[in-house]
N, C-alpha and C positions, 0 to 999 in steps of 0.2 A: 814448872808445870809439865813440860814435855818429858822430863826425866821420870816423873811420877807415872805418867801414862805409859811410857816405855817399860818401866819396871813392872807395871801390872801385867803386861803381855809377855815379858821375858823371864821373870823371876822363877815361876813354877817350872817351865820347860828346862831351864838351866840347872836348877837345884835338884830336880827329881830325876831327870834322865839325860842331862847334858846335851840338850837339843836346842836348836834355834826355834824361834816362834814358828817359822814356816815348816820345819821338820815335824814339830809337834802337831801343827794344824793338819798336815797331810796324814799323819798317823791316826789322829782322832776321826777325821773324815772317812778314811779307809775302813776303820773298825765300825764306825757308825753305819755306813752304807751296808756293810756285810750283815750287821745285826738287823737293819731294817728289812733287807731281803729275806733273811731267815724268819723274822717275825711275820711278814706278809705270807710267806709260804705256809707257815704253821697255822695261821688263821684260815687260809684257804683250805688246807688239809683238814682242819677241824670241822669246817662246814661241809666239805666234799671229801670224805675219807678215801674215796677211790682214786683221788689225785695223789700220785706219789711225790714224796719229798725228794728232790735231787740230792744225790750223795754229798755234793760239796756244801749243801745247806743243812744236812741232817745234824742232830745234836753232837754226835761223836766227832764229825769233821769240824764243826763250829768250835767245839771245845779245843780240839787240836790246834786250830787256827789261832785262837786266843792265847793258848799256852805258848805257841811258837812266837807270836808277836811279842808277848810279854817277856819271853826269854831273850829275844833280840834286844829289847829295851834294857833289860838288866845288864846284859853284856856291854851295851853302850854306856851305861851309867858308870861302869868301873873305870873307863878311860878318862 
């Protein structure tokens, strides 16, 4: 039973990006928090258009962040 549970948590990170569960967890949380902040700022900006979106949360920088993170993961997968 323990092996099945362990496999549920480790199979995807190992097969997809050659990461441990903890590395995969940190990555997902980091990206998730960034996207939550971006979403909140965009909602606030939608209601109050005079409030500027910080550069590090604008769409261009957010896309660059996601592309950079994904690129790092693709490099990791090859090893």
